[in-house]
N, C-alpha and C positions, 0 to 999 in steps of 0.2 A: 504494500500500500504506500509506503513512504519512498519507494525507489525513485519516483519521478518528481517528488516535491523538492523545490529548491529555495524554500524560505530561509532567511538567515539562520534562525535557530528553531528547532522543533524539540520539545520535551514532552513525552508521554509516559504514563506509568502503566505497564502491562500487569494487570492484576493477576492473571493466570500464572505468569512467571515471577511475579512479585519483584520486578526490577524496572528501572527506567530505560526507555528507548530514546536515545539522544542523537540528534543530527545537527551538523553545522554546515550550511551551504551544501546540503545533500550528502555530506560525508559522515559516516558513523563516528560517534564519539563514545567514550567510556566514562563512567561516573568518576573514575580516578583522574580524569582530565578537567573536572569541574573546579571552579575557583575555591580555594580553601575556606573562604569566608562562609560558604554555604554549609560547612560542617562544624564551625566553631561553636562551642558551648551548648550542645544539645541538652535539653531538660531530660534527665533520666526517666521521668515518669511519662514521657511522650514517645511515640514511635519515631525512630530516625527517619523513616520514609515520609512521615507527615511534616517533620521539621524541614527536611530537605525540600519537599515540594512547596511549602510556604515561602521559604527563602528564595528558591529558584523562581517562583512566580513573581515575587517582589522585584527581583533583579531584572527579569524579563520585561516587566511593565515599566520599570524605570530606565530601560534601555541601557543597563549596565552590562559589562562583559560577564559571561557565566563560565567561560573556560579559561584555563591558565594560558 
């Protein structure tokens, strides 16, 4: 489905695989390539996936870089 999409950044959460599907200009990216600020100081009572998605969404909306 994402093979032909060329948006600057695409971030989806695959619930079946429980992992993020990331693309930058159509190229696959890994969560390890995300900006470290997305992972800083997670609340241990919250799901890391939820924290990451909230921070990722905020950076995308603010048009800030999400990859290193």
